[in-house]
C-alpha positions in Angstrom: 0.0 0.0 0.0 1.4 3.4 -1.0 0.0 6.3 0.9 -0.9 9.4 -1.0 -0.4 12.0 1.7 0.2 14.9 -0.6 -3.1 14.4 -2.4 -5.0 13.8 0.8 -3.6 17.0 2.2 -4.6 18.9 -0.9 -8.2 17.6 -0.6 -8.4 18.5 3.0 -7.2 22.0 2.2 -9.8 22.4 -0.6 -12.6 21.2 1.7 -11.6 24.0 4.1 -12.3 26.5 1.3 -15.1 25.1 -0.8 -18.4 23.3 0.2 -17.9 20.8 -2.7 -14.7 19.2 -3.9 -14.5 16.9 -6.9 -11.8 14.2 -7.3 -11.6 13.5 -11.0 -9.3 11.2 -12.9 -9.0 8.1 -15.0 -10.5 4.8 -13.8 -8.5 2.9 -11.1 -6.2 5.7 -10.1 -7.2 5.3 -6.5 -9.9 8.0 -6.1 -12.1 5.8 -3.8 -9.2 4.8 -1.6 -8.1 8.5 -1.3 -11.7 9.6 -0.4 -11.8 6.9 2.2 -8.6 8.1 3.7 -9.9 11.7 3.8 -13.2 10.5 5.3 -11.4 8.4 8.0 -9.4 11.4 9.1 -12.4 13.8 9.0 -13.3 15.4 12.3 -17.0 14.6 12.2 -19.6 12.3 10.7 -18.9 10.7 7.3 -21.5 9.4 4.9 -20.6 7.4 1.8 -22.6 6.7 -1.4 -21.3 4.6 -4.3 -23.6 5.1 -7.3 -22.4 1.8 -8.8 -24.0 0.1 -5.8 -27.7 -0.4 -6.6 -28.6 0.1 -2.9 -26.9 3.5 -2.7 -28.3 4.5 -6.0 -31.8 3.6 -4.7 -31.1 5.6 -1.5 -30.6 8.7 -3.7 -33.7 8.2 -5.8 -35.0 11.3 -4.0 -31.7 13.1 -3.5 -32.9 16.1 -1.6 -34.7 14.0 1.0 -31.7 11.7 1.2 -29.0 14.4 1.6 -30.6 17.4 3.3 -30.5 15.9 6.9 -26.9 14.7 6.7 -24.0 16.5 8.4 -20.2 16.3 8.4 -18.7 15.0 5.2 -20.8 13.4 2.4 -18.8 11.3 -0.1 -20.5 10.4 -3.4 -18.6 8.0 -5.7 -19.2 7.7 -9.5 -21.2 11.0 -9.5 -21.2 11.2 -13.3 -23.9 8.5 -13.3 -26.3 11.0 -11.7 -26.0 14.5 -13.2 -29.4 15.3 -11.6 -27.4 15.5 -8.3 -25.7 18.7 -9.3 -28.6 21.1 -8.9 -29.4 19.5 -5.5 -25.9 19.9 -4.3 -26.0 23.6 -5.3 -29.1 24.1 -3.1 -27.6 22.2 -0.2 -24.3 24.0 -0.4 -26.0 27.4 -0.4 -27.9 26.8 2.8 -27.2 29.6 5.3 -24.7 28.5 8.0 -24.2 25.1 6.6 -21.0 23.3 7.6 -21.5 20.2 5.5 -18.9 19.3 3.0 -19.4 17.2 -0.1 -16.7 15.1 -1.7 -17.7 13.8 -5.1 -15.7 11.4 -7.3 -15.9 10.6 -10.9 -14.2 10.1 -14.3 -13.3 13.4 -15.9 -16.2 13.0 -18.4 -18.1 15.9 -20.1 -21.1 15.1 -17.9 -19.2 15.7 -14.7 -17.4 18.9 -15.9 -20.4 20.4 -17.7 -22.9 19.6 -14.9 -20.7 21.0 -12.2 -19.7 24.0 -14.2 -23.3 25.0 -14.9 -24.8 24.2 -11.4 -21.9 24.6 -9.0 -19.8 27.5 -10.3 -18.1 29.2 -7.4 -19.0 26.4 -5.0 -16.7 23.6 -6.3 -13.0 22.9 -6.6 -11.5 20.1 -8.7 -8.6 17.9 -7.8 -7.3 15.6 -10.5 -5.8 12.3 -9.2 -3.2 10.8 -11.6 -1.4 7.5 -11.1 1.6 7.2 -8.8 4.6 9.4 -9.3 8.3 9.0 -8.2 7.8 11.0 -5.0 5.3 8.4 -3.9 7.1 5.3 -5.1 10.7 6.3 -4.4 13.4 6.7 -7.0 14.3 3.0 -6.6 11.1 2.2 -8.5 12.0 4.5 -11.4 12.2 1.8 -14.1 9.3 -0.2 -12.7 7.1 2.9 -12.7 8.1 3.7 -16.2 7.5 0.2 -17.5 4.3 -0.6 -15.7 2.8 2.9 -15.4 1.3 4.5 -12.3 -2.1 2.9 -12.1 -2.0 1.2 -8.6 -3.0 -2.3 -9.6 -0.6 -2.4 -12.5 2.4 -1.0 -10.6 1.8 -3.2 -7.5 1.1 -6.4 -9.4 3.1 -9.5 -8.4 5.2 -9.5 -11.5 5.5 -8.0 -15.0 3.3 -10.7 -16.6 0.5 -10.0 -14.1 0.8 -6.3 -14.6 0.6 -6.6 -18.4 -2.5 -8.9 -18.1 -4.2 -6.3 -15.8 -3.5 -3.4 -18.2 -4.9 -5.4 -21.2 -8.1 -6.1 -19.2 -8.2 -2.5 -18.1 -8.1 -1.3 -21.8 -10.9 -3.8 -22.7 -13.1 -2.8 -19.8 -12.6 0.9 -20.6 -13.6 0.5 -24.2 -16.5 -2.0 -23.6 -18.0 -0.7 -20.3 -16.7 2.7 -19.3 -17.1 4.6 -22.6 -20.7 3.5 -23.1 -21.5 4.3 -19.5 -20.2 7.8 -19.9 -22.6 8.4 -22.8 -20.2 8.2 -25.7 -21.8 6.4 -28.6 -18.9 4.8 -30.3 -18.1 1.2 -31.2 -15.4 -0.2 -28.9 -13.4 -1.6 -31.9 -13.3 1.8 -33.6 -11.9 3.6 -30.6 -9.5 0.8 -29.9 -8.1 1.1 -33.5 -7.7 4.9 -33.0 -6.1 4.4 -29.6 -3.7 1.9 -31.0 -2.8 4.2 -33.9 -2.4 7.2 -31.5 0.1 5.2 -29.4 2.5 5.4 -32.3 2.1 9.2 -32.4 2.8 9.7 -28.6 5.3 12.5 -28.1 4.7 13.9 -31.6 2.8 17.0 -33.0 -0.9 16.5 -33.5 -1.6 16.1 -37.2 -5.3 15.5 -37.5 -5.3 15.5 -41.3 -2.7 12.7 -41.4 -4.5 10.6 -38.9 -7.8 11.1 -40.6 -6.3 9.9 -43.9 -4.7 6.9 -42.2 -8.0 6.1 -40.4 -10.2 6.7 -43.3 -12.5 9.3 -41.7 -12.8 13.1 -41.5 -10.5 15.3 -39.5 -13.3 16.5 -37.2 -14.0 12.8 -36.5 -10.5 12.0 -35.4 -10.5 15.1 -33.3 -13.7 13.8 -31.6 -12.0 10.5 -30.9 -9.0 12.4 -29.3 -11.4 14.5 -27.2 -12.9 11.4 -25.7 -9.5 10.1 -24.7 -8.6 13.5 -23.3 -11.9 13.9 -21.4 -11.3 10.5 -19.7 -7.7 11.4 -18.7 -6.1 8.8 -21.0 -4.3 11.3 -23.2 -2.7 14.7 -22.5 -2.7 17.4 -25.2 0.3 19.8 -24.5 -0.5 23.1 -26.3 2.1 25.1 -28.0 3.6 28.3 -26.6 3.7 31.2 -29.0 4.1 34.9 -28.7 5.4 37.7 -30.9 9.1 36.8 -31.0 9.6 37.7 -34.7 10.1 34.0 -35.6 7.9 31.4 -37.2 6.6 29.2 -34.5 4.8 25.8 -34.6 1.3 26.1 -33.4 0.3 22.5 -33.3 -0.1 20.7 -29.9 1.8 17.6 -28.9 0.1 14.4 -27.8 1.2 12.3 -24.7 -0.3 9.3 -23.1 -1.1 10.0 -19.4 0.1 6.5 -18.3 3.2 4.9 -19.7 2.0 1.4 -18.8 -1.1 1.7 -20.9 1.0 3.1 -23.8 3.3 0.1 -23.6 0.3 -2.3 -23.6 -1.2 -0.6 -26.7 2.2 -0.8 -28.4 2.3 -4.5 -27.5 5.6 -4.2 -25.8 6.5 -7.5 -24.0 7.5 -8.1 -20.4 10.7 -6.8 -18.9 12.9 -3.8 -19.2 14.9 -5.1 -22.2 11.7 -5.4 -24.3 11.0 -1.7 -23.6 14.5 -0.5 -24.2 14.6 -2.3 -27.6 11.3 -1.0 -28.9 11.4 1.8 -31.6 9.2 4.1 -29.5 11.3 3.9 -26.4 12.4 7.5 -26.7 8.8 8.8 -27.0 7.8 6.7 -24.1 10.6 8.1 -21.9 9.8 11.6 -22.9 6.2 11.3 -21.9 7.0 9.6 -18.7 9.5 12.2 -17.6 7.3 15.0 -18.7 4.6 13.8 -16.3 7.1 13.5 -13.5 8.2 17.1 -14.0 4.7 18.4 -13.8 4.1 16.4 -10.6 7.4 17.5 -9.1 6.4 21.1 -9.6 2.8 20.5 -8.5 2.1 22.5 -11.7 -1.3 23.2 -13.3 -1.4 21.6 -16.8 -2.9 24.8 -18.1 0.5 26.5 -17.4 2.4 23.9 -19.4 3.4 24.1 -23.0 5.9 23.0 -25.6 7.7 25.4 -27.9 9.1 24.9 -31.4 10.3 27.1 -34.2 10.1 26.1 -37.9 13.9 26.5 -38.0 14.1 23.4 -35.7 14.8 25.0 -32.3 12.5 23.5 -29.6 11.8 23.1 -25.9 10.1 20.0 -24.6 8.3 21.7 -21.8 7.8 25.3 -20.7 6.1 25.9 -17.3 5.0 29.4 -16.3 4.8 30.0 -12.5 3.7 33.5 -11.9 6.4 35.7 -13.5 8.9 32.9 -13.8 9.5 30.9 -16.9 11.0 27.4 -16.4 12.2 25.4 -19.4 12.8 21.6 -19.4 14.6 19.5 -21.9 14.3 15.7 -21.6 17.4 13.5 -22.5 17.6 9.7 -22.3 21.3 9.9 -21.5 23.5 10.3 -18.5 25.8 12.9 -20.0 23.7 15.6 -21.7 25.4 18.6 -23.3 24.2 22.2 -24.1 22.8 22.4 -27.6 22.1 25.3 -29.9 18.4 24.6 -29.4 18.8 25.1 -25.6 20.6 28.4 -26.1 17.8 29.5 -28.5 15.1 28.7 -26.0 16.9 30.6 -23.3 17.3 33.7 -25.5 13.9 33.7 -27.3 11.7 32.7 -24.3 13.6 34.6 -21.7 13.8 31.6 -19.4 14.7 32.1 -15.8 16.1 28.6 -15.6 16.5 25.7 -18.0 16.6 22.2 -16.5 17.9 19.3 -18.5 16.4 16.1 -17.0 18.5 13.1 -17.8 18.7 9.3 -17.0 21.9 9.5 -14.9 22.4 9.9 -11.2 24.1 13.2 -10.7 23.1 16.9 -10.8 25.5 19.6 -11.9 25.3 23.2 -13.3 25.9 23.3 -17.0 26.2 27.1 -16.9 24.6 30.0 -15.0 21.1 29.3 -16.2 21.2 25.7 -17.2 21.3 22.8 -14.8 21.5 19.0 -15.4 19.0 17.2 -13.2 18.7 13.4 -12.7 15.2 12.1 -12.9 15.6 10.1 -9.7 16.4 13.4 -7.8 13.8 15.5 -9.6 11.4 16.1 -6.7 14.1 17.0 -4.2 15.9 19.3 -6.6 12.7 21.2 -7.7 11.6 21.7 -4.1 12.6 25.4 -4.2 10.7 25.9 -7.4 7.5 24.4 -5.8 7.9 26.7 -2.8 8.3 29.7 -5.0 5.0 28.8 -6.8 
């Protein structure tokens, strides 16, 4: 069991500010377990409803009657199954003098986001729960976390074979059960084909026209498929950073899989580290894995994260804005990175306060006054000052 103290503390802090807090994220990231931990530590009564349990669903058949007399903390799991709850929660949260707090859990589907946005504006805060990161597993699990991904049951499986079997079943259940349950009308085989195809584009610029031709559909259709994977936290779209710098900049986003283990299952990478290291997409997999660890290490908002590229070839893997500070990150799957012309261009054009080169070695060192080499295993400790500044 890996405790998620940082996420639990963040939830408790939000509950102190907002009457309603939503934990969103992909299936099986541990939302229910986290909510239980928060509920167990709550100073007061705790009431739990799981809307996948027919008994709890029946209890909420008349939601106002069921909820209005409760006090303390009310936890409602799989809330996207009952969008009619959002107006009720708004009324309950607006009661004069109420001290009740509502913790709702669900997949980051359009139903959840749209319903809460329309009914609960100003009353709700969102906390996205990803899979495990290196701060939670420890640097000694770096390769295992990369290979298996951060979904708890995959990472903590008895062996690589069991992990891979679980991920394959997860993908099947997601396509056959979760997607229809979320209201998306799409044949599982169709989305599976697109998901498999997209795996080969992970870490690359989004080219909807090329994917549409390869898939034999229109460009808006493949964008719709992508939107489904993004809405359910399976894929990240990293937008481009562009400003008036007097140079031609690339304005296409980049696509990354949110979980490296699912990427490896879709790419049909076999068991063990050697199978991963010998695969043609190992570089793209490493880049996506490290990128997610950087965002976690900074506790950054994904809305403040971008990539940057010029048509001349200069690029930056990740630009994170934190207030007035601009932090750049280059990801290198080597233990001896060197300063490149592209790094110098990014420093000059983007006016970076600091450029970190995250590498696969074990040592940190200054490369010059504004560029530092950082080992992935020490990322969270080294970026502590940047987190505190934010």
